N, CA, C and O of each residue as an XYZ file, in Angstrom:
436
protein
N      -6.899    -46.747     -4.873
C      -6.506    -46.751     -3.472
C      -5.650    -47.981     -3.198
O      -5.908    -49.047     -3.758
N      -4.666    -47.855     -2.371
C      -3.752    -48.947     -2.060
C      -4.473    -49.966     -1.182
O      -5.145    -49.617     -0.212
N      -4.313    -51.232     -1.552
C      -4.901    -52.299     -0.749
C      -4.153    -52.361      0.579
O      -2.926    -52.462      0.602
N      -4.898    -52.300      1.687
C      -4.257    -52.260      3.003
C      -3.462    -53.521      3.291
O      -2.470    -53.461      4.017
N      -3.870    -54.674      2.742
C      -3.144    -55.915      2.989
C      -1.768    -55.903      2.323
O      -0.831    -56.511      2.841
N      -1.632    -55.222      1.188
C      -0.364    -55.197      0.450
C       0.416    -53.904      0.649
O       1.441    -53.696      0.001
N      -0.044    -53.056      1.516
C       0.572    -51.749      1.680
C       2.029    -51.837      2.136
O       2.865    -51.051      1.690
N       2.334    -52.777      3.010
C       3.679    -52.878      3.574
C       4.462    -54.058      3.014
O       5.544    -54.360      3.519
N       3.952    -54.736      1.991
C       4.594    -55.958      1.502
C       5.912    -55.689      0.786
O       6.763    -56.578      0.752
N       6.120    -54.522      0.220
C       7.353    -54.229     -0.529
C       8.462    -53.646      0.344
O       9.570    -53.414     -0.142
N       8.190    -53.415      1.576
C       9.190    -52.800      2.463
C      10.100    -53.857      3.070
O       9.723    -55.022      3.194
N      11.305    -53.435      3.446
C      12.263    -54.360      4.062
C      11.880    -54.608      5.520
O      11.077    -53.879      6.104
N      12.469    -55.644      6.085
C      12.201    -55.970      7.484
C      12.627    -54.833      8.413
O      11.916    -54.503      9.362
N      13.791    -54.235      8.136
C      14.285    -53.148      8.969
C      13.341    -51.953      8.917
O      13.073    -51.307      9.930
N      12.844    -51.672      7.715
C      11.928    -50.555      7.571
C      10.624    -50.813      8.301
O      10.067    -49.903      8.914
N      10.133    -52.038      8.243
C       8.902    -52.376      8.956
C       9.084    -52.237     10.458
O       8.187    -51.762     11.155
N      10.245    -52.651     10.961
C      10.508    -52.524     12.396
C      10.631    -51.060     12.810
O      10.205    -50.684     13.902
N      11.214    -50.231     11.938
C      11.284    -48.800     12.232
C       9.891    -48.182     12.262
O       9.590    -47.335     13.103
N       9.045    -48.622     11.329
C       7.674    -48.123     11.331
C       6.936    -48.552     12.588
O       6.148    -47.791     13.148
N       7.198    -49.782     13.029
C       6.526    -50.255     14.237
C       7.003    -49.483     15.464
O       6.225    -49.208     16.378
N       8.276    -49.139     15.474
C       8.800    -48.372     16.600
C       8.165    -46.983     16.643
O       7.918    -46.458     17.729
N       7.900    -46.385     15.500
C       7.274    -45.071     15.464
C       5.791    -45.152     15.174
O       5.234    -44.253     14.544
N       5.146    -46.205     15.619
C       3.727    -46.433     15.285
C       2.803    -45.398     15.887
O       1.670    -45.254     15.429
N       3.250    -44.668     16.903
C       2.379    -43.637     17.454
C       2.221    -42.464     16.485
O       1.336    -41.627     16.664
N       3.074    -42.400     15.459
C       2.956    -41.361     14.438
C       2.118    -41.807     13.237
O       1.777    -40.984     12.387
N       1.782    -43.107     13.157
C       1.020    -43.642     12.031
C      -0.470    -43.388     12.208
O      -0.952    -43.128     13.310
N      -1.179    -43.471     11.096
C      -2.638    -43.413     11.148
C      -3.156    -44.693     11.790
O      -2.496    -45.730     11.730
N      -4.317    -44.628     12.396
C      -4.895    -45.808     13.033
C      -5.196    -46.908     12.018
O      -5.148    -48.090     12.359
N      -5.504    -46.534     10.777
C      -5.800    -47.528      9.748
C      -4.566    -48.301      9.309
O      -4.694    -49.371      8.713
N      -3.371    -47.785      9.591
C      -2.140    -48.435      9.144
C      -1.554    -49.404     10.167
O      -0.715    -50.229      9.805
N      -1.958    -49.334     11.401
C      -1.331    -50.147     12.444
C      -1.660    -51.623     12.273
O      -0.760    -52.457     12.364
N      -2.914    -51.970     12.029
C      -3.275    -53.380     11.877
C      -2.620    -54.029     10.658
O      -2.099    -55.135     10.802
N      -2.608    -53.417      9.457
C      -1.884    -54.035      8.341
C      -0.385    -54.174      8.614
O       0.233    -55.147      8.182
N       0.194    -53.221      9.319
C       1.607    -53.322      9.671
C       1.836    -54.484     10.621
O       2.786    -55.248     10.449
N       0.988    -54.623     11.609
C       1.088    -55.746     12.542
C       0.934    -57.077     11.809
O       1.662    -58.028     12.093
N      -0.007    -57.152     10.869
C      -0.215    -58.376     10.095
C       1.007    -58.711      9.252
O       1.386    -59.879      9.162
N       1.626    -57.722      8.636
C       2.819    -57.968      7.814
C       3.989    -58.420      8.677
O       4.761    -59.286      8.266
N       4.128    -57.848      9.860
C       5.195    -58.280     10.765
C       4.982    -59.720     11.211
O       5.946    -60.481     11.305
N       3.734    -60.113     11.487
C       3.437    -61.500     11.862
C       3.681    -62.440     10.695
O       4.170    -63.553     10.889
N       3.348    -62.008      9.486
C       3.543    -62.831      8.295
C       5.025    -63.113      8.060
O       5.384    -64.204      7.618
N       5.874    -62.153      8.347
C       7.320    -62.322      8.152
C       8.006    -62.980      9.347
O       9.203    -63.262      9.282
N       7.293    -63.227     10.414
C       7.874    -63.894     11.571
C       8.783    -63.013     12.397
O       9.800    -63.481     12.909
N       8.442    -61.765     12.533
C       9.272    -60.812     13.279
C       8.697    -60.513     14.654
O       8.876    -59.414     15.177
N       8.004    -61.488     15.247
C       7.350    -61.256     16.539
C       8.351    -60.992     17.665
O       8.077    -60.199     18.566
N       9.502    -61.651     17.614
C      10.500    -61.453     18.667
C      10.996    -60.006     18.683
O      11.114    -59.393     19.744
N      11.284    -59.468     17.494
C      11.746    -58.090     17.408
C      10.632    -57.115     17.791
O      10.891    -56.073     18.392
N       9.386    -57.463     17.437
C       8.259    -56.603     17.785
C       8.096    -56.532     19.296
O       7.814    -55.464     19.839
N       8.271    -57.654     19.979
C       8.164    -57.663     21.437
C       9.277    -56.847     22.081
O       9.047    -56.159     23.075
N      10.491    -56.920     21.517
C      11.596    -56.114     22.038
C      11.314    -54.617     21.867
O      11.601    -53.815     22.755
N      10.752    -54.261     20.721
C      10.431    -52.858     20.465
C       9.301    -52.398     21.371
O       9.291    -51.252     21.821
N       8.347    -53.285     21.642
C       7.203    -52.916     22.479
C       7.640    -52.593     23.906
O       6.975    -51.820     24.595
N       8.761    -53.182     24.358
C       9.252    -52.914     25.706
C       9.880    -51.525     25.824
O       9.916    -50.952     26.913
N      10.368    -50.986     24.718
C      10.983    -49.657     24.740
C       9.902    -48.585     24.827
O       8.826    -48.737     24.248
N      10.183    -47.516     25.540
C       9.196    -46.415     25.563
C       9.190    -45.696     24.226
O      10.226    -45.598     23.568
N       8.052    -45.200     23.824
C       7.958    -44.469     22.564
C       8.538    -43.071     22.730
O       8.711    -42.577     23.844
N       8.830    -42.456     21.607
C       9.399    -41.107     21.646
C       8.425    -40.122     22.267
O       8.845    -39.171     22.927
N       7.148    -40.331     22.068
C       6.154    -39.410     22.615
C       6.117    -39.481     24.134
O       5.911    -38.462     24.794
N       6.319    -40.692     24.711
C       6.307    -40.787     26.168
C       7.599    -40.241     26.769
O       7.590    -39.739     27.893
N       8.712    -40.333     26.038
C       9.982    -39.819     26.561
C       9.986    -38.296     26.539
O      10.263    -37.660     27.556
N       9.683    -37.715     25.393
C       9.814    -36.276     25.223
C       8.514    -35.517     25.435
O       8.536    -34.317     25.710
N       7.401    -36.189     25.312
C       6.124    -35.491     25.399
C       5.885    -34.677     24.144
O       6.624    -34.808     23.168
N       4.896    -33.865     24.158
C       4.638    -32.996     23.011
C       5.581    -31.807     23.078
O       5.738    -31.182     24.127
N       6.205    -31.502     21.953
C       7.128    -30.379     21.910
C       6.345    -29.072     21.974
O       5.257    -28.973     21.407
N       6.884    -28.085     22.650
C       6.180    -26.799     22.705
C       6.225    -26.122     21.341
O       7.119    -26.373     20.533
N       5.257    -25.273     21.107
C       5.219    -24.531     19.876
C       6.324    -23.495     19.865
O       6.706    -22.970     20.911
N       6.829    -23.205     18.694
C       7.855    -22.188     18.566
C       7.293    -20.808     18.840
O       6.075    -20.635     18.895
N       8.157    -19.829     19.011
C       7.661    -18.483     19.283
C       6.869    -17.946     18.093
O       7.263    -18.124     16.940
N       5.770    -17.301     18.382
C       4.930    -16.742     17.328
C       5.348    -15.298     17.068
O       5.337    -14.460     17.970
N       5.708    -15.031     15.843
C       6.038    -13.668     15.452
C       5.189    -13.304     14.252
O       4.810    -14.169     13.462
N       4.899    -12.056     14.122
C       4.099    -11.596     12.999
C       5.012    -11.383     11.809
O       5.848    -10.480     11.821
N       4.862    -12.197     10.789
C       5.648    -12.112      9.555
C       7.155    -12.192      9.817
O       7.946    -11.592      9.089
N       7.540    -12.919     10.838
C       8.954    -13.109     11.174
C       9.669    -11.766     11.325
O      10.707    -11.536     10.704
N       9.114    -10.895     12.143
C       9.673     -9.562     12.299
C      10.975     -9.544     13.073
O      11.685     -8.539     13.056
N      11.306    -10.634     13.753
C      12.557    -10.624     14.499
C      13.760    -10.614     13.555
O      14.790    -10.029     13.888
N      13.652    -11.245     12.394
C      14.770    -11.271     11.443
C      15.060     -9.888     10.882
O      16.215     -9.462     10.910
N      14.054     -9.159     10.367
C      14.368     -7.794      9.902
C      14.903     -6.888     11.007
O      15.716     -6.004     10.736
N      14.463     -7.092     12.244
C      14.994     -6.285     13.350
C      16.499     -6.468     13.471
O      17.234     -5.490     13.607
N      16.966     -7.725     13.424
C      18.403     -7.970     13.573
C      19.175     -7.471     12.360
O      20.322     -7.045     12.500
N      18.573     -7.514     11.171
C      19.228     -6.957      9.989
C      19.390     -5.447     10.134
O      20.459     -4.902      9.861
N      18.339     -4.785     10.557
C      18.408     -3.336     10.723
C      19.422     -2.975     11.794
O      20.172     -2.011     11.638
N      19.453     -3.730     12.871
C      20.431     -3.479     13.934
C      21.853     -3.655     13.412
O      22.732     -2.860     13.744
N      22.092     -4.675     12.608
C      23.417     -4.905     12.041
C      23.820     -3.756     11.125
O      24.958     -3.289     11.177
N      22.896     -3.301     10.291
C      23.208     -2.175      9.412
C      23.505     -0.909     10.210
O      24.407     -0.150      9.857
N      22.759     -0.680     11.274
C      22.998      0.495     12.114
C      24.372      0.413     12.764
O      25.091      1.411     12.808
N      24.751     -0.760     13.269
C      26.066     -0.911     13.891
C      27.185     -0.742     12.871
O      28.230     -0.176     13.193
N      26.983     -1.226     11.646
C      27.997     -1.026     10.611
C      28.151      0.458     10.289
O      29.268      0.939     10.098
N      27.037      1.184     10.229
C      27.102      2.615      9.955
C      27.837      3.337     11.077
O      28.654      4.219     10.811
N      27.559      2.977     12.319
C      28.200      3.637     13.459
C      29.697      3.383     13.489
O      30.446      4.218     13.996
N      30.149      2.269     12.968
C      31.569      1.919     13.046
C      32.236      1.885     11.681
O      33.235      1.186     11.509
N      31.710      2.624     10.701
C      32.282      2.559      9.357
C      33.692      3.149      9.304
O      34.483      2.752      8.449
N      34.025      4.079     10.190
C      35.368      4.646     10.232
C      36.258      3.920     11.226
O      37.355      4.389     11.532
N      35.816      2.824     11.716
C      36.554      2.091     12.734
C      35.799      2.149     14.041
O      34.817      2.879     14.180
N      36.256      1.396     14.966
C      35.581      1.354     16.252
C      35.957      2.591     17.065
O      37.137      2.886     17.258
N      34.963      3.291     17.526
C      35.207      4.503     18.289
C      35.446      4.141     19.752
O      34.683      3.399     20.370
N      36.532      4.693     20.276
C      36.886      4.418     21.662
C      37.269      5.737     22.315
O      38.021      6.530     21.748
N      36.755      5.956     23.487
C      37.140      7.137     24.253
C      38.093      6.679     25.349
O      37.777      5.786     26.134
N      39.263      7.307     25.387
C      40.250      6.922     26.387
C      41.108      8.132     26.733
O      41.232      9.077     25.955
N      41.682      8.073     27.901
C      42.602      9.115     28.354
C      43.953      8.451     28.597
O      44.053      7.479     29.346
N      44.990      8.987     27.956
C      46.339      8.441     28.139
C      46.970      9.155     29.316
O      47.124     10.376     29.309
N      47.330      8.386     30.322
C      47.895      8.988     31.531
C      49.413      8.927     31.552
O      50.060      9.793     32.141
N      49.987      7.917     30.917
C      51.430      7.796     30.956
C      51.898      7.037     29.729
O      51.221      6.112     29.281
N      53.045      7.413     29.176
C      53.626      6.679     28.063
C      54.983      6.181     28.474
O      55.701      6.851     29.216
N      55.339      5.012     27.999
C      56.629      4.437     28.337
C      57.123      3.623     27.157
O      56.392      2.815     26.585
N      58.341      3.846     26.818
C      58.932      3.100     25.716
C      59.384      1.735     26.235
O      60.130      1.635     27.208
N      58.901      0.672     25.543
C      59.208     -0.673     26.036
C      60.228     -1.411     25.188
O      60.719     -2.456     25.615
N      60.561     -0.924     24.030
C      61.523     -1.610     23.177
C      62.132     -0.654     22.192
O      61.684      0.483     22.051
N      63.152     -1.116     21.513
C      63.794     -0.247     20.531
C      63.023     -0.301     19.229
O      62.458     -1.330     18.860
N      63.012      0.820     18.547
C      62.311      0.903     17.258
C      63.362      0.764     16.167
O      64.347      1.502     16.143
N      63.151     -0.157     15.295
C      64.122     -0.382     14.221
C      63.660      0.181     12.925
O      64.363      0.076     11.920
């Protein structure tokens, strides 16, 4: 098992500050060793600046769950629809129209 005191000792200062900024995503057991490593490196000023910023969880809140589908049935539905539309238009796009008047607009060469 990794010693909690040395867990963050190999990381860079920037990485430690990024971890501190996203500390709401860390395990509770990791916050105190991270805080100790930041104090050991003398990064208290940056830690205080980060503490003033709101966390991502307070800004965005919890994201809603995605739509629940059974075995992702929406994808096969769109595939089947695409195949059906291709079959319907395999000879070209069908258009119903009535020609009411014709007029020659230019010379044919």
